[in-house]
C-alpha positions as CSV (number, residue, x, y, z in Angstrom):
1,X,-9.8,16.3,-3.3
2,X,-13.6,15.9,-3.0
3,X,-13.6,13.7,-6.1
4,X,-10.7,11.7,-4.7
5,X,-12.6,11.1,-1.4
6,X,-15.6,10.0,-3.2
7,X,-13.5,7.5,-5.2
8,X,-11.9,6.3,-2.0
9,X,-15.3,5.6,-0.5
10,X,-16.2,3.3,-3.4
11,X,-12.9,1.5,-3.0
12,X,-13.7,0.9,0.7
13,X,-17.1,-0.4,-0.2
14,X,-15.6,-2.7,-2.8
15,X,-13.8,-4.5,0.0
16,X,-17.0,-5.4,1.8
17,X,-17.1,-8.9,0.3
18,X,-16.3,-10.5,3.7
19,X,-19.4,-9.0,5.2
20,X,-21.5,-10.7,2.6
21,X,-19.9,-14.1,3.2
22,X,-20.5,-13.5,7.0
23,X,-24.2,-14.0,6.5
24,X,-23.7,-17.3,4.7
25,X,-21.4,-18.8,7.3
26,X,-23.5,-17.4,10.1
27,X,-26.5,-19.4,8.9
28,X,-24.2,-22.5,8.6
29,X,-23.0,-22.0,12.2
30,X,-26.6,-21.9,13.5
31,X,-27.1,-25.3,12.1
32,X,-24.3,-26.6,14.2
33,X,-22.2,-27.9,11.4
34,X,-18.9,-26.8,12.9
35,X,-17.5,-25.6,16.3
36,X,-17.6,-21.9,15.7
37,X,-20.7,-20.0,17.1
38,X,-22.7,-17.5,15.0
39,X,-21.3,-14.6,17.1
40,X,-17.8,-15.9,16.5
41,X,-18.4,-15.8,12.8
42,X,-19.8,-12.2,12.9
43,X,-16.7,-11.0,14.8
44,X,-14.3,-12.9,12.6
45,X,-15.6,-11.5,9.3
46,X,-15.7,-8.0,10.8
47,X,-12.0,-8.4,11.6
48,X,-11.4,-9.8,8.1
49,X,-13.0,-6.6,6.7
50,X,-10.8,-4.4,8.8
51,X,-7.6,-6.3,8.0
52,X,-8.3,-6.3,4.3
53,X,-8.9,-2.5,4.3
54,X,-5.6,-1.9,6.1
55,X,-3.6,-4.3,3.9
56,X,-4.9,-3.6,0.4
57,X,-2.1,-3.1,-2.2
58,X,-2.0,-1.9,-5.8
59,X,1.7,-1.3,-6.4
60,X,1.9,-3.8,-9.3
61,X,-0.5,-1.7,-11.5
62,X,1.4,1.5,-10.8
63,X,4.9,-0.1,-11.4
64,X,3.8,-1.9,-14.6
65,X,2.5,1.4,-16.0
66,X,5.8,3.2,-15.1
67,X,7.8,0.6,-16.9
68,X,5.7,0.4,-20.0
69,X,5.3,4.2,-20.4
70,X,8.9,5.0,-19.5
71,X,7.9,6.9,-16.4
72,X,10.4,4.9,-14.3
73,X,13.3,6.6,-16.1
74,X,13.3,10.0,-14.1
75,X,12.7,8.1,-10.9
76,X,16.0,6.2,-11.4
77,X,17.9,9.5,-11.3
78,X,16.8,10.1,-7.7
79,X,18.8,8.6,-4.8
80,X,15.7,7.0,-3.3
81,X,14.5,3.6,-4.6
82,X,11.2,4.0,-6.4
83,X,9.7,1.2,-4.2
84,X,9.8,3.5,-1.2
85,X,7.7,6.1,-3.1
86,X,5.0,3.4,-3.6
87,X,5.3,2.2,0.0
88,X,4.8,5.7,1.4
89,X,1.8,6.4,-0.9
90,X,0.2,3.2,0.4
91,X,0.7,4.3,4.0
92,X,-0.7,7.8,3.3
93,X,-3.8,6.2,1.7
94,X,-4.4,4.2,4.9
95,X,-4.8,7.5,6.8
96,X,-7.3,8.8,4.2
97,X,-9.2,5.5,4.3
98,X,-9.6,5.4,8.1
99,X,-12.7,7.6,8.5
100,X,-14.6,5.5,6.0
101,X,-13.5,2.3,7.7
102,X,-14.6,3.7,11.0
103,X,-18.0,4.7,9.6
104,X,-18.7,1.3,8.1
105,X,-17.5,-0.5,11.3
106,X,-19.8,1.7,13.4
107,X,-22.8,0.9,11.1
108,X,-21.9,-2.8,11.3
109,X,-21.8,-2.7,15.1
110,X,-25.2,-1.1,15.2
111,X,-26.7,-3.8,13.0
112,X,-24.8,-6.6,14.8
113,X,-24.6,-5.9,18.6
114,X,-23.0,-9.3,19.1
115,X,-19.8,-8.0,17.5
116,X,-19.4,-5.4,20.2
117,X,-16.3,-6.8,21.9
118,X,-12.9,-5.5,22.5
119,X,-10.1,-7.0,20.5
120,X,-8.7,-10.1,22.2
121,X,-5.1,-9.3,21.3
122,X,-5.1,-5.7,20.3
123,X,-1.3,-5.2,20.3
124,X,-0.6,-8.6,18.7
125,X,-3.3,-8.0,16.1
126,X,-1.9,-4.5,15.3
127,X,1.6,-6.0,14.8
128,X,0.2,-8.8,12.7
129,X,-1.6,-6.4,10.5
130,X,1.5,-4.3,10.0
131,X,3.5,-7.4,9.0
132,X,0.7,-8.6,6.8
133,X,0.7,-5.2,4.9
134,X,4.5,-5.4,4.5
135,X,4.3,-9.0,3.3
136,X,1.4,-8.2,0.9
137,X,3.4,-5.2,-0.5
138,X,6.6,-7.2,-0.9
139,X,4.7,-10.0,-2.7
140,X,3.0,-7.8,-5.2
141,X,6.0,-5.5,-5.7
142,X,8.1,-8.7,-6.5
143,X,5.5,-9.8,-9.0
144,X,5.7,-6.3,-10.5
145,X,9.4,-6.8,-11.3
146,X,8.3,-9.2,-14.1
147,X,7.2,-6.1,-16.0
148,X,10.8,-5.7,-17.1
149,X,10.3,-8.9,-19.2
150,X,6.6,-9.0,-20.0
151,X,3.9,-6.4,-20.7
152,X,1.3,-7.8,-18.4
153,X,2.8,-8.5,-15.0
154,X,-0.6,-8.1,-13.5
155,X,-1.6,-11.5,-14.8
156,X,0.7,-13.0,-12.1
157,X,-1.1,-11.0,-9.5
158,X,-4.5,-12.2,-10.8
159,X,-3.5,-15.8,-10.5
160,X,-2.0,-15.2,-7.0
161,X,-5.2,-13.5,-6.0
162,X,-7.1,-16.8,-6.5
163,X,-4.8,-18.5,-4.0
164,X,-5.1,-15.4,-1.8
165,X,-8.9,-15.6,-1.8
166,X,-9.2,-19.2,-0.8
167,X,-6.1,-19.7,1.5
168,X,-5.9,-16.4,3.3
169,X,-9.1,-16.9,5.3
170,X,-11.1,-14.3,3.4
171,X,-13.7,-16.8,2.2
172,X,-13.9,-18.9,5.3
173,X,-11.9,-19.3,8.6
174,X,-9.1,-21.8,8.1
175,X,-10.3,-23.7,11.2
176,X,-13.0,-25.1,8.9
177,X,-10.4,-26.6,6.5
178,X,-9.4,-30.3,6.7
179,X,-6.3,-30.8,8.9
180,X,-4.2,-32.0,6.0
181,X,-4.9,-29.0,3.9
182,X,-4.5,-26.6,6.8
183,X,-1.1,-28.0,7.8
184,X,0.2,-27.3,4.3
185,X,-1.5,-23.9,3.8
186,X,0.1,-22.6,7.0
187,X,3.5,-22.9,5.5
188,X,2.5,-20.6,2.6
189,X,2.3,-16.8,3.1
190,X,-1.4,-16.5,2.5
191,X,-2.8,-17.3,6.0
192,X,-0.7,-14.5,7.5
193,X,-2.2,-11.9,5.2
194,X,-5.7,-12.1,6.7
195,X,-6.5,-15.1,8.9
196,X,-3.8,-14.7,11.5
197,X,-4.4,-11.0,12.1
198,X,-8.1,-11.4,12.2
199,X,-7.9,-14.4,14.5
200,X,-5.8,-12.5,16.9
201,X,-8.3,-9.7,17.0
202,X,-11.3,-12.0,17.7
203,X,-9.5,-14.5,20.0
204,X,-9.3,-17.6,17.8
205,X,-6.4,-19.9,18.7
206,X,-3.1,-18.8,17.0
207,X,0.5,-19.8,17.6
208,X,1.7,-16.3,17.8
209,X,5.5,-16.8,17.9
210,X,5.4,-19.3,15.0
211,X,3.1,-17.1,13.0
212,X,5.2,-14.0,13.4
213,X,8.4,-16.0,12.6
214,X,6.9,-17.4,9.4
215,X,5.6,-14.0,8.3
216,X,9.0,-12.4,8.8
217,X,10.6,-15.3,6.9
218,X,8.4,-14.8,3.9
219,X,9.1,-11.1,4.0
220,X,12.8,-11.8,3.8
221,X,12.3,-14.3,1.0
222,X,10.3,-11.9,-1.1
223,X,12.6,-9.0,-0.3
224,X,15.6,-11.0,-1.5
225,X,13.9,-12.1,-4.6
226,X,12.7,-8.6,-5.3
227,X,16.2,-7.1,-5.1
228,X,17.5,-9.8,-7.4
229,X,14.8,-9.2,-10.0
230,X,15.3,-5.5,-9.7
231,X,19.0,-5.7,-10.5
232,X,18.4,-8.0,-13.4
233,X,15.4,-6.1,-14.7
234,X,17.3,-2.8,-14.8
235,X,19.8,-4.4,-17.2
236,X,16.9,-5.0,-19.6
237,X,15.0,-1.8,-19.0
238,X,14.8,0.3,-22.2
239,X,12.1,2.9,-21.4
240,X,12.3,6.4,-22.8
241,X,15.2,8.2,-21.1
242,X,16.7,5.1,-19.6
């Protein structure tokens, strides 16, 4: 368990990329190049760090290994869909991760007193984070279904991660994007994975009803696609014991 906790600490630290970007955008904000103030940038990227830590997903790597190694076969004999096992393990990992997140956030607040501000929409932000986690899980679990046909379904996730990096608000707040690009991006699922929850926490303008509706719509789309690929994939599955 001690070894596991140490490993988990390194995983938490690996998600500190937004805190590095914060310094770059903070300097740009001081030059007056855009409407956000330096303190807004600090709070935003702190929120991005928290949202990323609470929505990280790795189900595609686990599911791909289960299919390739035949470990999915005994799970198919159980009355519970294997996806719920992965979902519950992700939730349990959130609880184990919370102390490390709290420690890093506390250290961050000591270094940046300007970020000491209560969440603007705590309840809305918490709901948005929960929906973002569900959407992120459904997206990656749907990509994982491709493992029934190819040996490296993770390649799809790696390509999707490029879009996730630039269009989710992890690299920069989407308010800095041109209006044309932003209007298109907001119809994709990516802004609702980081930008919308983070914006709700720090008080940036967000159309809450529209954002929640689009997030739920994408969850339903990926759920439907996931169930279709699951049924078709089981017909092709030939792992040991299947």
